[in-house]
KOLMAR-444116 format. One line per 10 residues: number of its first residue (from 1); their letters; for each residue x, y, z of N, C-alpha, C. Coordinates in steps of 0.02 Angstrom, whole numbers, plus 50000, padded with zeros to 5 digits. Layout:
N
NUM> A> X/Y/Z/X/Y/Z/X/Y/Z; ... .
***
This chain:
185
1> MYQKVNLDAY> 50042/49941/50000/50000/50000/50000/50044/50062/50000; 50029/50109/49957/50066/50171/49952/50043/50218/50007; 50092/50248/50041/50076/50295/50093/50119/50358/50083; 50087/50414/50075/50123/50476/50064/50150/50501/50132; 50214/50516/50133/50246/50537/50195/50286/50601/50181; 50282/50647/50227/50322/50708/50223/50389/50692/50256; 50439/50677/50216/50504/50657/50243/50538/50712/50283; 50525/50774/50265/50554/50830/50302/50531/50831/50374; 50472/50803/50387/50445/50802/50456/50491/50763/50503; 50522/50709/50478/50568/50671/50520/50628/50714/50539 .
11> ALAIFEIAQE> 50656/50749/50489/50713/50793/50503/50693/50848/50552; 50635/50877/50541/50611/50930/50585/50601/50904/50656; 50575/50843/50662/50563/50815/50729/50627/50807/50768; 50678/50777/50738/50741/50768/50776/50775/50835/50788; 50767/50881/50742/50795/50948/50750/50764/50982/50811; 50698/50980/50816/50664/51012/50872/50680/50978/50939; 50683/50912/50939/50701/50876/51000/50772/50892/51021; 50818/50893/50973/50888/50910/50988/50893/50981/51016; 50852/51027/50989/50850/51095/51016/50826/51096/51088; 50771/51060/51101/50743/51057/51169/50793/51029/51218 .
21> QNVVDQTRQL> 50831/50979/51196/50880/50947/51240/50948/50983/51239; 50952/51036/51199/51014/51075/51193/51073/51033/51169; 51060/50990/51120/51113/50945/51094/51116/50948/51017; 51099/51005/50989/51096/51011/50916/51165/50996/50885; 51217/51027/50911/51284/51018/50881/51308/50946/50889; 51299/50916/50948/51320/50847/50959/51282/50799/50913; 51217/50810/50907/51176/50768/50864/51197/50778/50791; 51212/50839/50774/51235/50855/50705/51299/50816/50690; 51347/50816/50736/51410/50780/50724/51398/50706/50712; 51355/50677/50752/51339/50606/50746/51304/50592/50680 .
31> LIALYHSVKN> 51257/50634/50661/51220/50623/50599/51261/50639/50537; 51312/50682/50544/51359/50692/50489/51397/50627/50476; 51421/50596/50530/51458/50533/50523/51412/50479/50492; 51350/50477/50514/51303/50428/50486/51290/50443/50413; 51282/50507/50396/51269/50526/50326/51326/50504/50281; 51388/50517/50303/51446/50497/50263/51450/50421/50256; 51429/50386/50308/51431/50313/50307/51380/50284/50258; 51321/50314/50254/51269/50287/50209/51268/50321/50140; 51308/50373/50132/51307/50410/50069/51322/50366/50009; 51373/50326/50014/51394/50284/49958/51389/50210/49971 .
41> DNELINSLRD> 51362/50192/50029/51359/50121/50048/51289/50105/50073; 51256/50059/50040/51187/50042/50057/51182/49987/50110; 51238/49961/50134/51236/49904/50179/51194/49917/50242; 51205/49973/50276/51168/49988/50337/51093/49996/50321; 51078/50034/50270/51007/50045/50252/50974/49978/50234; 51009/49938/50195/50981/49873/50176/50969/49828/50236; 51015/49829/50284/51006/49789/50346/50945/49813/50385; 50938/49879/50391/50883/49907/50430/50816/49901/50394; 50818/49890/50329/50758/49883/50289/50736/49809/50283; 50781/49764/50298/50770/49692/50289/50712/49668/50333 .
51> PEITKQEKYN> 50658/49642/50302/50600/49620/50341/50613/49556/50382; 50666/49520/50365/50683/49458/50401/50718/49472/50467; 50743/49533/50476/50775/49552/50539/50722/49585/50583; 50716/49560/50644/50664/49587/50689/50681/49658/50711; 50630/49693/50733/50641/49762/50757/50688/49763/50817; 50682/49713/50860/50727/49710/50918/50799/49700/50896; 50810/49658/50846/50878/49648/50820/50905/49712/50788; 50862/49748/50754/50882/49812/50724/50901/49862/50778; 50860/49864/50831/50873/49909/50887/50940/49892/50919; 50952/49827/50932/51015/49805/50961/51074/49822/50916 .
61> YLKQIFADFP> 51064/49813/50851/51116/49829/50801/51134/49903/50804; 51083/49946/50807/51095/50018/50811/51130/50036/50877; 51109/50005/50932/51142/50018/50996/51216/50000/50993; 51230/49945/50959/51299/49922/50952/51340/49972/50909; 51311/49995/50855/51345/50042/50810/51361/50107/50846; 51313/50133/50884/51320/50199/50915/51341/50197/50988; 51365/50140/51012/51381/50132/51083/51433/50182/51108; 51481/50201/51067/51535/50244/51090/51521/50319/51081; 51462/50336/51057/51447/50406/51043/51401/50436/51096; 51415/50499/51117/51368/50533/51161/51304/50550/51123 .
71> QNELVINFLM> 51250/50560/51158/51185/50577/51129/51159/50523/51082; 51181/50461/51092/51161/50408/51045/51088/50387/51053; 51059/50393/51112/50989/50372/51121/50942/50412/51076; 50952/50476/51071/50910/50517/51028/50914/50493/50956; 50975/50480/50933/50985/50458/50864/50956/50388/50853; 50968/50344/50901/50941/50275/50895/50865/50277/50893; 50834/50314/50938/50761/50319/50938/50735/50350/50873; 50770/50400/50849/50752/50433/50785/50753/50381/50728; 50806/50341/50726/50812/50290/50673/50758/50237/50681; 50742/50219/50742/50690/50168/50753/50622/50193/50730 .
81> VIIEHGAISN> 50607/50257/50740/50544/50285/50716/50542/50282/50640; 50597/50299/50608/50601/50297/50535/50590/50225/50511; 50620/50177/50546/50611/50106/50528/50538/50086/50537; 50509/50104/50594/50439/50088/50609/50391/50113/50555; 50406/50173/50529/50363/50204/50479/50381/50184/50408; 50430/50140/50401/50448/50116/50334/50482/50168/50291; 50517/50215/50322/50548/50268/50283/50625/50263/50282; 50652/50206/50305/50725/50200/50309/50759/50205/50241; 50724/50187/50188/50753/50193/50120/50768/50265/50103; 50736/50311/50137/50745/50383/50125/50791/50416/50176 .
91> LRWILSTYLK> 50831/50376/50210/50874/50402/50263/50921/50457/50238; 50951/50448/50180/50997/50500/50154/50961/50568/50148; 50901/50567/50120/50863/50629/50111/50848/50660/50179; 50826/50619/50226/50808/50644/50293/50869/50675/50327; 50925/50639/50324/50987/50665/50355/51010/50730/50321; 51006/50732/50256/51026/50792/50219/50982/50851/50239; 50918/50840/50246/50872/50893/50267/50888/50916/50337; 50901/50869/50382/50919/50887/50451/50983/50929/50452; 51032/50907/50413/51096/50944/50413/51088/51014/50385; 51045/51023/50336/51032/51090/50310/51001/51134/50365 .
101> MTNEMLNVRY> 50955/51106/50403/50923/51144/50457/50974/51164/50510; 51015/51116/50531/51063/51131/50584/51117/51178/50559; 51138/51170/50497/51190/51214/50470/51165/51286/50467; 51102/51294/50450/51074/51361/50448/51070/51391/50519; 51048/51350/50566/51042/51374/50635/51111/51390/50665; 51160/51347/50652/51227/51356/50681/51273/51398/50637; 51248/51422/50581/51287/51462/50533/51349/51425/50510; 51338/51365/50485/51392/51322/50460/51390/51321/50384; 51449/51328/50354/51455/51323/50282/51507/51269/50266; 51499/51238/50208/51546/51187/50186/51596/51216/50137 .
111> AKIFTAFPLS> 51658/51195/50144/51710/51216/50097/51750/51155/50075; 51771/51158/50012/51815/51106/49985/51879/51141/49964; 51936/51113/49986/52000/51141/49965/52033/51088/49921; 52047/51108/49860/52077/51063/49811/52152/51077/49809; 52192/51025/49817/52264/51031/49814/52293/50972/49776; 52357/50978/49756/52390/50924/49720/52409/50867/49766; 52414/50881/49830/52434/50831/49879/52395/50841/49944; 52391/50790/49987/52352/50798/50049/52382/50850/50096; 52340/50889/50127/52361/50938/50176/52361/50908/50246; 52407/50930/50288/52408/50907/50357/52348/50936/50393 .
121> KEVLNKFKVR> 52331/50907/50450/52275/50933/50489/52288/51004/50512; 52351/51019/50527/52370/51087/50549/52356/51138/50494; 52379/51123/50434/52370/51169/50378/52296/51176/50361; 52261/51120/50361/52189/51121/50346/52152/51164/50398; 52173/51158/50461/52142/51197/50514/52156/51272/50505; 52216/51289/50481/52231/51360/50468/52185/51389/50415; 52173/51350/50362/52126/51372/50310/52056/51381/50340; 52037/51333/50381/51970/51334/50413/51962/51398/50455; 52011/51412/50497/52008/51470/50540/52006/51534/50499; 52046/51537/50446/52047/51597/50403/51978/51608/50370 .
131> LENDYHCKVD> 51949/51553/50344/51883/51559/50312/51830/51580/50363; 51834/51551/50424/51785/51569/50476/51790/51643/50494; 51852/51668/50498/51861/51739/50514/51838/51784/50457; 51854/51764/50395/51836/51805/50337/51760/51806/50324; 51727/51749/50335/51656/51744/50318/51610/51743/50378; 51637/51750/50438/51598/51754/50500/51548/51697/50507; 51574/51637/50501/51532/51577/50508/51577/51519/50528; 51546/51464/50547/51584/51402/50558/51594/51370/50490; 51651/51338/50480/51665/51307/50416/51684/51234/50427; 51651/51190/50390/51672/51120/50385/51711/51115/50320 .
141> IVNIIDPNII> 51774/51095/50324/51816/51095/50265/51843/51025/50252; 51846/51007/50188/51875/50943/50169/51928/50957/50115; 51980/50916/50117/52034/50921/50068/52022/50869/50013; 52021/50893/49952/52012/50849/49894/52074/50853/49851; 52102/50795/49835/52162/50793/49794/52141/50800/49721; 52172/50848/49687/52157/50861/49617/52223/50863/49578; 52236/50811/49538/52300/50808/49501/52308/50864/49450; 52254/50899/49433/52258/50954/49386/52288/51017/49416; 52292/51019/49483/52322/51077/49516/52397/51064/49520; 52436/51106/49488/52508/51096/49485/52539/51113/49552 .
151> SGFKIKMDSV> 52524/51170/49578/52544/51188/49646/52495/51241/49670; 52490/51250/49735/52442/51297/49762/52378/51263/49782; 52322/51300/49779/52258/51272/49801/52200/51309/49768; 52142/51278/49774/52079/51309/49752/52028/51292/49806; 51991/51342/49829/51940/51332/49880/51872/51349/49850; 51824/51304/49860/51755/51317/49840/51712/51315/49903; 51674/51369/49913/51628/51373/49969/51566/51409/49944; 51511/51372/49940/51450/51398/49910/51466/51422/49839; 51454/51485/49824/51468/51510/49756/51536/51545/49752; 51573/51544/49807/51638/51577/49809/51692/51528/49788 .
161> VIEHSLGKQL> 51737/51552/49744/51795/51512/49724/51857/51555/49735; 51903/51528/49775/51966/51562/49788/52021/51518/49759; 52059/51546/49713/52109/51504/49680/52177/51537/49681; 52225/51502/49709/52295/51523/49709/52336/51463/49687; 52342/51456/49622/52378/51397/49597/52420/51417/49537; 52471/51378/49524/52514/51389/49467/52474/51382/49402; 52428/51335/49401/52385/51325/49343/52346/51388/49327; 52319/51420/49378/52280/51482/49369/52326/51538/49343; 52386/51542/49371/52433/51594/49348/52453/51582/49276; 52464/51519/49257/52481/51504/49188/52423/51521/49141 .
171> QQLSKTIKSE> 52363/51508/49164/52303/51524/49125/52298/51600/49114; 52311/51638/49166/52309/51711/49160/52364/51737/49115; 52424/51707/49120/52479/51726/49076/52462/51712/49004; 52433/51654/48991/52413/51635/48923/52361/51684/48896; 52315/51703/48937/52262/51751/48917/52294/51819/48900; 52342/51840/48941/52376/51903/48929/52414/51901/48863; 52450/51846/48851/52489/51839/48789/52442/51841/48729; 52387/51806/48733/52340/51804/48677/52309/51873/48664; 52294/51910/48716/52261/51975/48707/52310/52030/48687; 52373/52025/48709/52421/52078/48696/52469/52060/48640 .
181> GDLNG> 52473/51998/48621/52516/51978/48566/52586/51957/48586; 52613/51986/48638/52678/51964/48663/52685/51985/48736; 52741/51968/48767/52751/51983/48838/52767/52057/48851; 52793/52092/48800/52813/52162/48810/52755/52212/48800; 52698/52187/48776/52640/52231/48766/52647/52269/48704 .
***
C-alpha cells in the first residue's frame, strides 16, 4: 500500500528535540558521520530495511553501532521511528534535510579545498580558521586531491571560488599573451 509521507517532518522532529535537549551540535556531528557512512554504501540501510531482521535485532544493532557516541539514544530512537514508519530507504534525504536545518541554525558552511597533495590537519585547520574569520561563520572543510592543480590550492565554498595555483597563473599569463600579442605589450 502506498503511503504519502512528508520526509522533512522526520528531520524537523529530531531537529526540534535536539534543540529542546540543547544537543543540536552533538547530534549534528553524529548524523554527519552517519550521513557519510550511508552516502555511498547501502549496507546499513539494507540491513535496517530487511523484513527478516526483527525490530529488536535492528534496535540492538543500532545500539551496538552507536555505543561509543554521546547523545546516541536520541539518534537511535530517531532511526527506530524511521524504521517503524517504513521510511528507512529515504534516510539519506532525511539526514541531508536535518543537516541543512542545523547548518542554517549554527551558521555552518561547507568548503572544499583542492590541492595536488594531501594537507596536514594543521594546515587544513589554518585554512578553516581563516575562512571562519573572513566569512563570520563556522566552516566544515575537506581536502580533495586534484591532480590538475600543479601547485597551490583552490577553495570552493557555496558560490565563492578562491584560487591560488600555478595553473591559474599560467592560464592568466596565456590570456595576457593572447590578448596583447607578446610579453612586452
